[in-house]
All heavy atoms as TSV, in Angstrom:
chain	resi	resn	atom	element	x	y	z
A	1	MET	N	N	0.901	-1.061	0.030
A	1	MET	CA	C	0.028	0.009	0.003
A	1	MET	C	C	0.945	1.251	-0.044
A	1	MET	O	O	1.974	1.227	0.749
A	1	MET	CB	C	-0.851	-0.017	1.228
A	1	MET	CG	C	-1.678	1.234	1.405
A	1	MET	SD	S	-2.929	1.261	2.734
A	1	MET	CE	C	-1.941	1.465	4.134
A	2	ILE	N	N	0.454	2.222	-0.798
A	2	ILE	CA	C	1.188	3.504	-0.836
A	2	ILE	C	C	0.150	4.557	-0.366
A	2	ILE	O	O	-0.871	4.711	-0.998
A	2	ILE	CB	C	1.747	3.836	-2.101
A	2	ILE	CG1	C	2.826	2.799	-2.487
A	2	ILE	CG2	C	2.445	5.172	-2.169
A	2	ILE	CD1	C	3.385	2.974	-3.923
A	3	ARG	N	N	0.456	5.368	0.651
A	3	ARG	CA	C	-0.359	6.473	1.102
A	3	ARG	C	C	0.242	7.688	0.691
A	3	ARG	O	O	1.398	7.965	0.810
A	3	ARG	CB	C	-0.339	6.458	2.568
A	3	ARG	CG	C	-1.217	7.517	3.228
A	3	ARG	CD	C	-1.345	7.431	4.685
A	3	ARG	NE	N	-2.038	6.198	5.042
A	3	ARG	CZ	C	-1.650	5.572	6.220
A	3	ARG	NH1	N	-0.894	6.101	7.089
A	3	ARG	NH2	N	-2.320	4.477	6.437
A	4	SER	N	N	-0.499	8.501	-0.136
A	4	SER	CA	C	-0.074	9.708	-0.698
A	4	SER	C	C	-0.744	10.993	-0.112
A	4	SER	O	O	-1.974	10.953	0.014
A	4	SER	CB	C	-0.340	9.714	-2.183
A	4	SER	OG	O	0.184	10.892	-2.803
A	5	THR	N	N	0.082	11.969	0.344
A	5	THR	CA	C	-0.481	13.131	0.946
A	5	THR	C	C	0.260	14.397	0.540
A	5	THR	O	O	1.351	14.246	0.057
A	5	THR	CB	C	-0.457	13.068	2.577
A	5	THR	OG1	O	0.867	12.893	2.962
A	5	THR	CG2	C	-1.352	12.003	3.082
A	6	VAL	N	N	-0.422	15.515	0.819
A	6	VAL	CA	C	0.339	16.789	0.461
A	6	VAL	C	C	0.464	17.674	1.791
A	6	VAL	O	O	-0.383	17.621	2.625
A	6	VAL	CB	C	-0.451	17.596	-0.572
A	6	VAL	CG1	C	0.033	18.948	-0.857
A	6	VAL	CG2	C	-0.584	16.890	-1.935
A	7	HIS	N	N	1.626	18.175	1.890
A	7	HIS	CA	C	1.961	18.920	3.054
A	7	HIS	C	C	2.494	20.245	2.737
A	7	HIS	O	O	3.000	20.495	1.738
A	7	HIS	CB	C	2.985	18.120	3.956
A	7	HIS	CG	C	2.548	16.791	4.553
A	7	HIS	ND1	N	1.845	16.703	5.654
A	7	HIS	CD2	C	2.619	15.575	4.016
A	7	HIS	CE1	C	1.617	15.365	5.978
A	7	HIS	NE2	N	1.901	14.721	4.878
A	8	THR	N	N	2.390	21.116	3.814
A	8	THR	CA	C	3.080	22.414	3.622
A	8	THR	C	C	4.258	22.364	4.612
A	8	THR	O	O	4.057	22.094	5.864
A	8	THR	CB	C	2.166	23.575	4.016
A	8	THR	OG1	O	1.103	23.643	3.071
A	8	THR	CG2	C	2.929	24.898	3.931
A	9	ALA	N	N	5.510	22.558	4.091
A	9	ALA	CA	C	6.594	22.354	5.017
A	9	ALA	C	C	6.671	23.411	6.181
A	9	ALA	O	O	6.532	24.511	5.888
A	9	ALA	CB	C	7.972	22.497	4.150
A	10	ARG	N	N	7.120	22.913	7.277
A	10	ARG	CA	C	7.310	23.917	8.504
A	10	ARG	C	C	8.774	23.971	8.711
A	10	ARG	O	O	9.189	25.031	9.337
A	10	ARG	CB	C	6.670	23.208	9.753
A	10	ARG	CG	C	5.203	23.250	9.727
A	10	ARG	CD	C	4.533	22.737	10.860
A	10	ARG	NE	N	4.753	21.283	11.024
A	10	ARG	CZ	C	4.609	20.620	12.097
A	10	ARG	NH1	N	4.300	21.179	13.278
A	10	ARG	NH2	N	4.809	19.374	12.082
A	11	LYS	N	N	9.556	23.124	8.116
A	11	LYS	CA	C	11.079	23.276	8.145
A	11	LYS	C	C	11.623	22.756	6.859
A	11	LYS	O	O	10.882	22.216	6.094
A	11	LYS	CB	C	11.680	22.449	9.381
A	11	LYS	CG	C	11.466	20.966	9.196
A	11	LYS	CD	C	12.011	20.207	10.475
A	11	LYS	CE	C	12.058	18.742	10.244
A	11	LYS	NZ	N	12.788	18.052	11.346
A	12	SER	N	N	12.919	23.030	6.648
A	12	SER	CA	C	13.516	22.671	5.331
A	12	SER	C	C	13.674	21.101	5.262
A	12	SER	O	O	13.992	20.416	6.272
A	12	SER	CB	C	14.852	23.378	5.199
A	12	SER	OG	O	14.682	24.638	5.003
A	13	HIS	N	N	13.542	20.598	4.167
A	13	HIS	CA	C	13.743	19.201	3.805
A	13	HIS	C	C	14.417	19.087	2.316
A	13	HIS	O	O	14.414	20.136	1.655
A	13	HIS	CB	C	12.421	18.512	3.615
A	13	HIS	CG	C	11.472	18.454	4.795
A	13	HIS	ND1	N	11.688	17.680	5.867
A	13	HIS	CD2	C	10.426	19.132	5.013
A	13	HIS	CE1	C	10.741	17.878	6.715
A	13	HIS	NE2	N	9.939	18.892	6.246
A	14	TRP	N	N	14.962	18.036	2.096
A	14	TRP	CA	C	15.504	17.722	0.699
A	14	TRP	C	C	14.558	16.834	0.015
A	14	TRP	O	O	13.932	15.952	0.659
A	14	TRP	CB	C	16.865	17.005	0.778
A	14	TRP	CG	C	17.987	18.023	1.255
A	14	TRP	CD1	C	18.557	18.070	2.415
A	14	TRP	CD2	C	18.554	18.996	0.452
A	14	TRP	NE1	N	19.482	19.021	2.405
A	14	TRP	CE2	C	19.460	19.733	1.255
A	14	TRP	CE3	C	18.338	19.520	-0.843
A	14	TRP	CZ2	C	20.289	20.716	0.822
A	14	TRP	CZ3	C	19.129	20.648	-1.248
A	14	TRP	CH2	C	20.097	21.279	-0.515
A	15	CYS	N	N	14.444	17.092	-1.332
A	15	CYS	CA	C	13.554	16.281	-2.126
A	15	CYS	C	C	14.232	14.850	-2.267
A	15	CYS	O	O	15.411	14.771	-2.655
A	15	CYS	CB	C	13.448	16.900	-3.552
A	15	CYS	SG	S	12.424	15.895	-4.716
A	16	ASP	N	N	13.486	13.828	-2.013
A	16	ASP	CA	C	14.010	12.474	-2.039
A	16	ASP	C	C	14.082	11.960	-3.484
A	16	ASP	O	O	14.678	10.946	-3.846
A	16	ASP	CB	C	13.211	11.469	-1.191
A	16	ASP	CG	C	13.364	11.773	0.282
A	16	ASP	OD1	O	14.599	12.072	0.699
A	16	ASP	OD2	O	12.349	11.604	0.974
A	17	THR	N	N	13.318	12.643	-4.488
A	17	THR	CA	C	13.359	12.194	-5.731
A	17	THR	C	C	14.562	12.681	-6.524
A	17	THR	O	O	15.296	11.930	-7.239
A	17	THR	CB	C	12.020	12.666	-6.572
A	17	THR	OG1	O	10.912	12.238	-5.859
A	17	THR	CG2	C	11.948	12.241	-8.060
A	18	CYS	N	N	14.799	13.951	-6.477
A	18	CYS	CA	C	15.978	14.522	-7.196
A	18	CYS	C	C	17.138	14.651	-6.323
A	18	CYS	O	O	18.290	14.819	-6.755
A	18	CYS	CB	C	15.683	15.883	-7.843
A	18	CYS	SG	S	15.289	17.147	-6.754
A	19	ASP	N	N	16.997	14.750	-4.997
A	19	ASP	CA	C	17.999	14.900	-3.964
A	19	ASP	C	C	18.946	16.077	-4.049
A	19	ASP	O	O	20.085	16.105	-3.742
A	19	ASP	CB	C	18.974	13.634	-4.018
A	19	ASP	CG	C	19.717	13.465	-2.629
A	19	ASP	OD1	O	19.128	13.964	-1.647
A	19	ASP	OD2	O	20.777	12.940	-2.656
A	20	ARG	N	N	18.404	17.147	-4.839
A	20	ARG	CA	C	19.242	18.416	-5.030
A	20	ARG	C	C	18.398	19.656	-4.685
A	20	ARG	O	O	19.003	20.765	-4.594
A	20	ARG	CB	C	19.907	18.449	-6.324
A	20	ARG	CG	C	19.035	18.276	-7.446
A	20	ARG	CD	C	19.634	18.389	-8.846
A	20	ARG	NE	N	18.714	18.463	-9.881
A	20	ARG	CZ	C	18.576	17.622	-10.863
A	20	ARG	NH1	N	19.347	16.593	-10.969
A	20	ARG	NH2	N	17.559	17.643	-11.667
A	21	ARG	N	N	17.125	19.604	-4.668
A	21	ARG	CA	C	16.265	20.752	-4.459
A	21	ARG	C	C	15.795	20.714	-2.960
A	21	ARG	O	O	15.306	19.680	-2.447
A	21	ARG	CB	C	15.004	20.666	-5.321
A	21	ARG	CG	C	15.338	21.021	-6.828
A	21	ARG	CD	C	14.102	21.249	-7.568
A	21	ARG	NE	N	14.429	21.444	-8.933
A	21	ARG	CZ	C	14.492	20.457	-9.889
A	21	ARG	NH1	N	14.161	19.253	-9.468
A	21	ARG	NH2	N	14.776	20.644	-11.058
A	22	ALA	N	N	15.880	21.834	-2.400
A	22	ALA	CA	C	15.371	21.998	-1.077
A	22	ALA	C	C	13.849	22.406	-1.017
A	22	ALA	O	O	13.449	23.119	-1.875
A	22	ALA	CB	C	16.206	23.100	-0.230
A	23	ILE	N	N	13.210	21.773	-0.098
A	23	ILE	CA	C	11.831	22.156	0.052
A	23	ILE	C	C	11.806	23.085	1.301
A	23	ILE	O	O	12.149	22.736	2.367
A	23	ILE	CB	C	10.993	20.888	0.356
A	23	ILE	CG1	C	11.060	19.899	-0.781
A	23	ILE	CG2	C	9.436	21.247	0.662
A	23	ILE	CD1	C	10.499	18.474	-0.447
A	24	ARG	N	N	11.504	24.377	1.029
A	24	ARG	CA	C	11.646	25.434	2.064
A	24	ARG	C	C	10.333	25.519	2.775
A	24	ARG	O	O	9.214	25.119	2.353
A	24	ARG	CB	C	11.918	26.774	1.377
A	24	ARG	CG	C	13.157	26.701	0.450
A	24	ARG	CD	C	14.345	27.011	1.181
A	24	ARG	NE	N	15.423	27.078	0.281
A	24	ARG	CZ	C	16.604	26.608	0.555
A	24	ARG	NH1	N	16.813	25.946	1.628
A	24	ARG	NH2	N	17.618	26.584	-0.373
A	25	PRO	N	N	10.521	26.036	4.001
A	25	PRO	CA	C	9.207	26.361	4.907
A	25	PRO	C	C	8.235	27.114	4.137
A	25	PRO	O	O	8.579	28.111	3.405
A	25	PRO	CB	C	9.784	27.047	6.037
A	25	PRO	CG	C	11.242	26.678	6.205
A	25	PRO	CD	C	11.703	26.475	4.811
A	26	GLY	N	N	6.957	26.689	4.154
A	26	GLY	CA	C	5.855	27.360	3.484
A	26	GLY	C	C	5.509	26.734	2.117
A	26	GLY	O	O	4.428	27.022	1.514
A	27	GLN	N	N	6.466	25.947	1.480
A	27	GLN	CA	C	6.213	25.371	0.253
A	27	GLN	C	C	5.420	24.040	0.443
A	27	GLN	O	O	5.574	23.289	1.324
A	27	GLN	CB	C	7.631	25.058	-0.456
A	27	GLN	CG	C	8.178	26.207	-0.958
A	27	GLN	CD	C	9.619	25.829	-1.693
A	27	GLN	OE1	O	10.270	24.875	-1.336
A	27	GLN	NE2	N	9.925	26.639	-2.619
A	28	ARG	N	N	4.545	23.798	-0.526
A	28	ARG	CA	C	3.821	22.472	-0.464
A	28	ARG	C	C	4.605	21.449	-1.195
A	28	ARG	O	O	5.351	21.764	-2.129
A	28	ARG	CB	C	2.556	22.777	-1.278
A	28	ARG	CG	C	1.561	23.624	-0.541
A	28	ARG	CD	C	0.315	24.015	-1.413
A	28	ARG	NE	N	-0.481	23.051	-1.908
A	28	ARG	CZ	C	-1.436	22.380	-1.308
A	28	ARG	NH1	N	-1.906	22.842	-0.136
A	28	ARG	NH2	N	-2.137	21.347	-1.816
A	29	TYR	N	N	4.532	20.215	-0.655
A	29	TYR	CA	C	5.225	19.102	-1.285
A	29	TYR	C	C	4.421	17.872	-1.093
A	29	TYR	O	O	3.473	17.708	-0.387
A	29	TYR	CB	C	6.644	19.022	-0.539
A	29	TYR	CG	C	6.558	18.542	0.882
A	29	TYR	CD1	C	6.652	17.262	1.270
A	29	TYR	CD2	C	6.485	19.532	1.859
A	29	TYR	CE1	C	6.612	16.874	2.624
A	29	TYR	CE2	C	6.415	19.135	3.167
A	29	TYR	CZ	C	6.529	17.846	3.506
A	29	TYR	OH	O	6.534	17.456	4.876
A	30	HIS	N	N	4.816	16.860	-1.971
A	30	HIS	CA	C	4.153	15.671	-1.991
A	30	HIS	C	C	4.843	14.583	-1.107
A	30	HIS	O	O	6.131	14.528	-1.100
A	30	HIS	CB	C	4.104	15.062	-3.439
A	30	HIS	CG	C	3.612	13.690	-3.562
A	30	HIS	ND1	N	4.299	12.557	-4.049
A	30	HIS	CD2	C	2.346	13.249	-3.376
A	30	HIS	CE1	C	3.576	11.539	-4.058
A	30	HIS	NE2	N	2.281	11.866	-3.689
A	31	LYS	N	N	4.157	13.918	-0.271
A	31	LYS	CA	C	4.761	12.940	0.533
A	31	LYS	C	C	4.094	11.628	0.469
A	31	LYS	O	O	2.916	11.450	0.298
A	31	LYS	CB	C	4.616	13.316	2.110
A	31	LYS	CG	C	5.319	12.543	3.078
A	31	LYS	CD	C	5.278	13.024	4.358
A	31	LYS	CE	C	5.910	12.133	5.468
A	31	LYS	NZ	N	5.887	12.765	6.837
A	32	ALA	N	N	4.834	10.536	0.190
A	32	ALA	CA	C	4.358	9.235	-0.067
A	32	ALA	C	C	4.882	8.299	1.119
A	32	ALA	O	O	6.069	8.324	1.485
A	32	ALA	CB	C	4.647	8.695	-1.425
A	33	ALA	N	N	4.100	7.408	1.539
A	33	ALA	CA	C	4.504	6.436	2.523
A	33	ALA	C	C	4.250	5.013	1.995
A	33	ALA	O	O	3.052	4.770	1.551
A	33	ALA	CB	C	3.865	6.577	3.798
A	34	ALA	N	N	5.249	4.230	1.956
A	34	ALA	CA	C	5.081	2.874	1.352
A	34	ALA	C	C	5.220	1.829	2.445
A	34	ALA	O	O	6.159	1.820	3.251
A	34	ALA	CB	C	6.221	2.611	0.331
A	35	SER	N	N	4.199	0.840	2.473
A	35	SER	CA	C	4.242	-0.071	3.485
A	35	SER	C	C	5.300	-1.214	3.188
A	35	SER	O	O	5.816	-1.255	2.101
A	35	SER	CB	C	2.841	-0.721	3.508
A	35	SER	OG	O	2.552	-1.387	2.278
A	36	PRO	N	N	5.565	-1.901	4.191
A	36	PRO	CA	C	6.655	-2.957	4.071
A	36	PRO	C	C	6.284	-3.996	2.987
A	36	PRO	O	O	5.050	-4.337	2.814
A	36	PRO	CB	C	6.684	-3.656	5.417
A	36	PRO	CG	C	6.098	-2.699	6.383
A	36	PRO	CD	C	5.115	-1.939	5.633
A	37	GLY	N	N	7.260	-4.436	2.221
A	37	GLY	CA	C	6.993	-5.513	1.271
A	37	GLY	C	C	6.560	-5.133	-0.125
A	37	GLY	O	O	6.291	-6.030	-0.966
A	38	ILE	N	N	6.479	-3.899	-0.481
A	38	ILE	CA	C	6.015	-3.424	-1.753
A	38	ILE	C	C	7.280	-3.690	-2.723
A	38	ILE	O	O	8.370	-3.140	-2.495
A	38	ILE	CB	C	5.585	-2.007	-1.833
A	38	ILE	CG1	C	4.276	-1.844	-1.131
A	38	ILE	CG2	C	5.478	-1.524	-3.252
A	38	ILE	CD1	C	3.654	-0.550	-1.081
A	39	ASP	N	N	7.027	-4.443	-3.766
A	39	ASP	CA	C	8.200	-4.793	-4.721
A	39	ASP	C	C	8.934	-3.634	-5.224
A	39	ASP	O	O	8.211	-2.597	-5.701
A	39	ASP	CB	C	7.604	-5.662	-5.905
A	39	ASP	CG	C	7.119	-7.000	-5.371
A	39	ASP	OD1	O	7.626	-7.469	-4.418
A	39	ASP	OD2	O	6.293	-7.533	-6.063
A	40	LEU	N	N	10.120	-3.527	-5.255
A	40	LEU	CA	C	10.960	-2.542	-5.818
A	40	LEU	C	C	10.946	-1.132	-5.224
A	40	LEU	O	O	11.718	-0.223	-5.422
A	40	LEU	CB	C	10.831	-2.401	-7.357
A	40	LEU	CG	C	11.058	-3.639	-8.154
A	40	LEU	CD1	C	10.722	-3.401	-9.657
A	40	LEU	CD2	C	12.514	-4.104	-8.091
A	41	ILE	N	N	9.924	-0.962	-4.369
A	41	ILE	CA	C	9.743	0.413	-3.685
A	41	ILE	C	C	10.257	0.298	-2.248
A	41	ILE	O	O	11.018	1.010	-1.765
A	41	ILE	CB	C	8.326	0.845	-3.803
A	41	ILE	CG1	C	7.845	1.072	-5.094
A	41	ILE	CG2	C	8.157	2.148	-2.870
A	41	ILE	CD1	C	6.480	1.457	-5.338
A	42	ASN	N	N	9.733	-0.705	-1.602
A	42	ASN	CA	C	10.048	-0.864	-0.149
A	42	ASN	C	C	10.277	-2.428	0.165
A	42	ASN	O	O	9.171	-3.084	0.497
A	42	ASN	CB	C	8.967	-0.282	0.718
A	42	ASN	CG	C	9.336	-0.205	2.171
A	42	ASN	OD1	O	10.417	-0.657	2.541
A	42	ASN	ND2	N	8.528	0.124	3.061
A	43	GLU	N	N	11.428	-2.974	0.091
A	43	GLU	CA	C	11.596	-4.358	0.345
A	43	GLU	C	C	11.962	-4.582	1.796
A	43	GLU	O	O	12.377	-5.723	2.170
A	43	GLU	CB	C	12.580	-4.886	-0.532
A	43	GLU	CG	C	12.161	-4.853	-2.054
A	43	GLU	CD	C	13.237	-5.220	-2.991
A	43	GLU	OE1	O	14.472	-5.389	-2.636
A	43	GLU	OE2	O	12.941	-5.502	-4.289
A	44	THR	N	N	11.836	-3.620	2.604
A	44	THR	CA	C	12.183	-3.739	4.138
A	44	THR	C	C	11.024	-4.201	4.868
A	44	THR	O	O	9.879	-4.478	4.391
A	44	THR	CB	C	12.697	-2.376	4.596
A	44	THR	OG1	O	11.619	-1.520	4.761
A	44	THR	CG2	C	13.888	-1.898	3.832
A	45	GLN	N	N	11.220	-4.355	6.178
A	45	GLN	CA	C	10.072	-4.686	7.120
A	45	GLN	C	C	9.593	-3.534	7.787
A	45	GLN	O	O	8.773	-3.549	8.731
A	45	GLN	CB	C	10.664	-5.655	8.206
A	45	GLN	CG	C	11.109	-7.021	7.556
A	45	GLN	CD	C	9.992	-7.726	6.807
A	45	GLN	OE1	O	8.877	-7.824	7.375
A	45	GLN	NE2	N	10.287	-8.131	5.641
A	46	HIS	N	N	9.859	-2.240	7.362
A	46	HIS	CA	C	9.358	-1.023	7.965
A	46	HIS	C	C	8.733	-0.035	6.924
A	46	HIS	O	O	9.072	-0.146	5.772
A	46	HIS	CB	C	10.569	-0.312	8.637
A	46	HIS	CG	C	11.330	-1.215	9.591
A	46	HIS	ND1	N	10.853	-1.420	10.788
A	46	HIS	CD2	C	12.506	-1.744	9.411
A	46	HIS	CE1	C	11.704	-2.281	11.330
A	46	HIS	NE2	N	12.795	-2.489	10.587
A	47	TRP	N	N	7.857	0.822	7.403
A	47	TRP	CA	C	7.282	1.807	6.451
A	47	TRP	C	C	8.344	2.705	6.044
A	47	TRP	O	O	9.300	3.080	6.878
A	47	TRP	CB	C	6.190	2.653	7.174
A	47	TRP	CG	C	4.885	1.929	7.257
A	47	TRP	CD1	C	4.596	0.905	8.107
A	47	TRP	CD2	C	3.771	2.091	6.455
A	47	TRP	NE1	N	3.265	0.520	7.886
A	47	TRP	CE2	C	2.764	1.248	6.893
A	47	TRP	CE3	C	3.540	2.963	5.349
A	47	TRP	CZ2	C	1.540	1.225	6.185
A	47	TRP	CZ3	C	2.308	2.970	4.764
A	47	TRP	CH2	C	1.310	2.040	5.156
A	48	GLN	N	N	8.371	3.260	4.846
A	48	GLN	CA	C	9.334	4.233	4.388
A	48	GLN	C	C	8.603	5.378	3.834
A	48	GLN	O	O	7.497	5.243	3.196
A	48	GLN	CB	C	10.185	3.745	3.158
A	48	GLN	CG	C	11.215	2.637	3.730
A	48	GLN	CD	C	12.164	2.261	2.590
A	48	GLN	OE1	O	11.834	2.198	1.445
A	48	GLN	NE2	N	13.357	1.844	2.993
A	49	THR	N	N	9.079	6.608	4.084
A	49	THR	CA	C	8.489	7.902	3.547
A	49	THR	C	C	9.431	8.548	2.500
A	49	THR	O	O	10.616	8.500	2.608
A	49	THR	CB	C	8.172	8.787	4.656
A	49	THR	OG1	O	9.308	9.215	5.348
A	49	THR	CG2	C	7.082	8.209	5.634
A	50	PHE	N	N	8.800	9.180	1.596
A	50	PHE	CA	C	9.561	9.922	0.526
A	50	PHE	C	C	8.886	11.246	0.327
A	50	PHE	O	O	7.722	11.415	0.286
A	50	PHE	CB	C	9.415	9.123	-0.851
A	50	PHE	CG	C	9.890	7.680	-0.736
A	50	PHE	CD1	C	8.889	6.726	-0.400
A	50	PHE	CD2	C	11.199	7.314	-0.831
A	50	PHE	CE1	C	9.375	5.297	-0.341
A	50	PHE	CE2	C	11.549	6.036	-0.715
A	50	PHE	CZ	C	10.657	5.005	-0.465
A	51	ARG	N	N	9.634	12.332	0.347
A	51	ARG	CA	C	9.285	13.634	0.029
A	51	ARG	C	C	9.591	14.040	-1.326
A	51	ARG	O	O	10.717	13.844	-1.822
A	51	ARG	CB	C	9.863	14.694	1.117
A	51	ARG	CG	C	9.476	14.462	2.453
A	51	ARG	CD	C	10.105	15.449	3.458
A	51	ARG	NE	N	9.923	15.161	4.770
A	51	ARG	CZ	C	10.649	14.484	5.506
A	51	ARG	NH1	N	11.873	13.946	5.149
A	51	ARG	NH2	N	10.321	14.259	6.875
A	52	GLU	N	N	8.694	14.822	-2.045
A	52	GLU	CA	C	8.940	15.212	-3.371
A	52	GLU	C	C	8.567	16.713	-3.591
A	52	GLU	O	O	7.475	17.127	-3.327
A	52	GLU	CB	C	8.131	14.317	-4.283
A	52	GLU	CG	C	8.267	14.502	-5.694
A	52	GLU	CD	C	7.543	13.427	-6.502
A	52	GLU	OE1	O	6.255	13.376	-6.371
A	52	GLU	OE2	O	8.163	12.711	-7.344
A	53	CYS	N	N	9.557	17.398	-4.156
A	53	CYS	CA	C	9.349	18.849	-4.385
A	53	CYS	C	C	8.314	19.038	-5.530
A	53	CYS	O	O	8.037	18.113	-6.288
A	53	CYS	CB	C	10.707	19.564	-4.740
A	53	CYS	SG	S	11.341	19.084	-6.332
A	54	ALA	N	N	7.829	20.264	-5.669
A	54	ALA	CA	C	6.821	20.519	-6.668
A	54	ALA	C	C	7.342	20.369	-8.092
A	54	ALA	O	O	6.651	19.888	-8.925
A	54	ALA	CB	C	6.360	22.018	-6.494
A	55	ASP	N	N	8.575	20.639	-8.330
A	55	ASP	CA	C	9.225	20.462	-9.722
A	55	ASP	C	C	9.181	18.967	-10.117
A	55	ASP	O	O	8.808	18.633	-11.165
A	55	ASP	CB	C	10.521	21.047	-9.785
A	55	ASP	CG	C	10.623	22.577	-9.782
A	55	ASP	OD1	O	9.643	23.159	-10.098
A	55	ASP	OD2	O	11.697	23.109	-9.446
A	56	CYS	N	N	9.611	18.135	-9.175
A	56	CYS	CA	C	9.652	16.720	-9.488
A	56	CYS	C	C	8.231	16.184	-9.678
A	56	CYS	O	O	7.972	15.244	-10.408
A	56	CYS	CB	C	10.460	15.974	-8.358
A	56	CYS	SG	S	12.133	16.199	-8.450
A	57	ALA	N	N	7.309	16.562	-8.760
A	57	ALA	CA	C	5.868	16.194	-8.938
A	57	ALA	C	C	5.356	16.563	-10.288
A	57	ALA	O	O	4.636	15.741	-10.853
A	57	ALA	CB	C	5.123	16.827	-7.782
A	58	ASP	N	N	5.673	17.776	-10.694
A	58	ASP	CA	C	5.160	18.188	-12.117
A	58	ASP	C	C	5.793	17.191	-13.131
A	58	ASP	O	O	5.206	16.843	-14.071
A	58	ASP	CB	C	5.607	19.506	-12.393
A	58	ASP	CG	C	4.648	20.512	-11.713
A	58	ASP	OD1	O	3.474	20.224	-11.376
A	58	ASP	OD2	O	5.095	21.776	-11.526
A	59	ARG	N	N	7.053	17.028	-12.966
A	59	ARG	CA	C	7.935	16.191	-13.977
A	59	ARG	C	C	7.290	14.826	-14.039
A	59	ARG	O	O	7.295	14.203	-15.233
A	59	ARG	CB	C	9.409	16.144	-13.602
A	59	ARG	CG	C	10.118	15.361	-14.604
A	59	ARG	CD	C	11.680	15.394	-14.295
A	59	ARG	NE	N	12.170	16.779	-14.232
A	59	ARG	CZ	C	12.743	17.204	-13.149
A	59	ARG	NH1	N	12.885	16.573	-12.040
A	59	ARG	NH2	N	13.159	18.473	-13.148
A	60	TYR	N	N	6.813	14.208	-12.975
A	60	TYR	CA	C	6.479	12.797	-13.002
A	60	TYR	C	C	4.937	12.674	-12.832
A	60	TYR	O	O	4.428	11.598	-12.577
A	60	TYR	CB	C	7.114	12.014	-11.837
A	60	TYR	CG	C	8.582	11.997	-12.063
A	60	TYR	CD1	C	9.453	12.702	-11.193
A	60	TYR	CD2	C	9.199	11.207	-13.102
A	60	TYR	CE1	C	10.776	12.682	-11.470
A	60	TYR	CE2	C	10.568	11.205	-13.316
A	60	TYR	CZ	C	11.414	11.915	-12.419
A	60	TYR	OH	O	12.692	11.851	-12.674
A	61	GLY	N	N	4.204	13.736	-13.251
A	61	GLY	CA	C	2.804	13.594	-13.326
A	61	GLY	C	C	1.875	13.667	-12.097
A	61	GLY	O	O	0.741	13.288	-12.067
A	62	ARG	N	N	2.568	14.155	-11.102
A	62	ARG	CA	C	1.838	14.311	-9.729
A	62	ARG	C	C	1.631	15.806	-9.362
A	62	ARG	O	O	1.265	16.083	-8.234
A	62	ARG	CB	C	2.615	13.624	-8.637
A	62	ARG	CG	C	2.587	12.026	-8.897
A	62	ARG	CD	C	3.307	11.331	-7.885
A	62	ARG	NE	N	4.799	11.448	-7.880
A	62	ARG	CZ	C	5.522	10.787	-8.615
A	62	ARG	NH1	N	5.108	9.727	-9.332
A	62	ARG	NH2	N	6.845	10.861	-8.568
A	63	GLY	N	N	1.916	16.698	-10.396
A	63	GLY	CA	C	1.857	18.216	-9.934
A	63	GLY	C	C	0.496	18.532	-9.588
A	63	GLY	O	O	0.229	19.531	-8.740
A	64	HIS	N	N	-0.543	17.907	-10.128
A	64	HIS	CA	C	-1.931	18.317	-9.794
A	64	HIS	C	C	-2.223	17.985	-8.288
A	64	HIS	O	O	-3.061	18.593	-7.736
A	64	HIS	CB	C	-2.933	17.513	-10.650
A	64	HIS	CG	C	-2.876	15.997	-10.403
A	64	HIS	ND1	N	-1.930	15.178	-10.940
A	64	HIS	CD2	C	-3.759	15.237	-9.696
A	64	HIS	CE1	C	-2.094	13.907	-10.494
A	64	HIS	NE2	N	-3.205	13.964	-9.737
A	65	LEU	N	N	-1.446	17.093	-7.681
A	65	LEU	CA	C	-1.713	16.845	-6.274
A	65	LEU	C	C	-1.258	18.010	-5.410
A	65	LEU	O	O	-1.812	18.315	-4.317
A	65	LEU	CB	C	-0.899	15.597	-5.845
A	65	LEU	CG	C	-1.309	14.280	-6.569
A	65	LEU	CD1	C	-0.383	13.271	-6.052
A	65	LEU	CD2	C	-2.755	13.878	-6.099
A	66	ILE	N	N	-0.260	18.759	-5.807
A	66	ILE	CA	C	0.271	19.894	-5.043
A	66	ILE	C	C	-0.420	21.195	-5.376
A	66	ILE	O	O	-0.351	22.136	-4.552
A	66	ILE	CB	C	1.795	19.995	-5.263
A	66	ILE	CG1	C	2.470	18.691	-4.820
A	66	ILE	CG2	C	2.395	21.164	-4.614
A	66	ILE	CD1	C	3.993	18.730	-5.097
A	67	ALA	N	N	-1.012	21.309	-6.454
A	67	ALA	CA	C	-1.554	22.652	-6.942
A	67	ALA	C	C	-2.527	23.092	-5.851
A	67	ALA	O	O	-3.336	22.271	-5.299
A	67	ALA	CB	C	-2.332	22.403	-8.269
A	68	ALA	N	N	-2.526	24.362	-5.559
A	68	ALA	CA	C	-3.399	24.887	-4.486
A	68	ALA	C	C	-4.818	24.853	-4.973
A	68	ALA	O	O	-5.191	25.010	-6.035
A	68	ALA	CB	C	-3.003	26.323	-4.265
A	69	PRO	N	N	-5.766	24.567	-4.009
A	69	PRO	CA	C	-7.132	24.513	-4.381
A	69	PRO	C	C	-7.765	25.732	-4.777
A	69	PRO	O	O	-7.221	26.851	-4.407
A	69	PRO	CB	C	-7.822	23.890	-3.064
A	69	PRO	CG	C	-6.790	24.143	-1.997
A	69	PRO	CD	C	-5.444	24.251	-2.620
């Protein structure tokens, strides 16, 4: 199972997709959590979370999730 949510950053984070863009406080970002045992995403026994900046979300077709309502 993958749980997908959108958050507004309260502190700085690095994008886990591109690993070079900072997600600054106040910016919206996509956060996905993968349950244990998902093939090729999470082969561990623990939940894993991934943060994604708006640019990467746009690039990979998830930009509509971050767009302000």
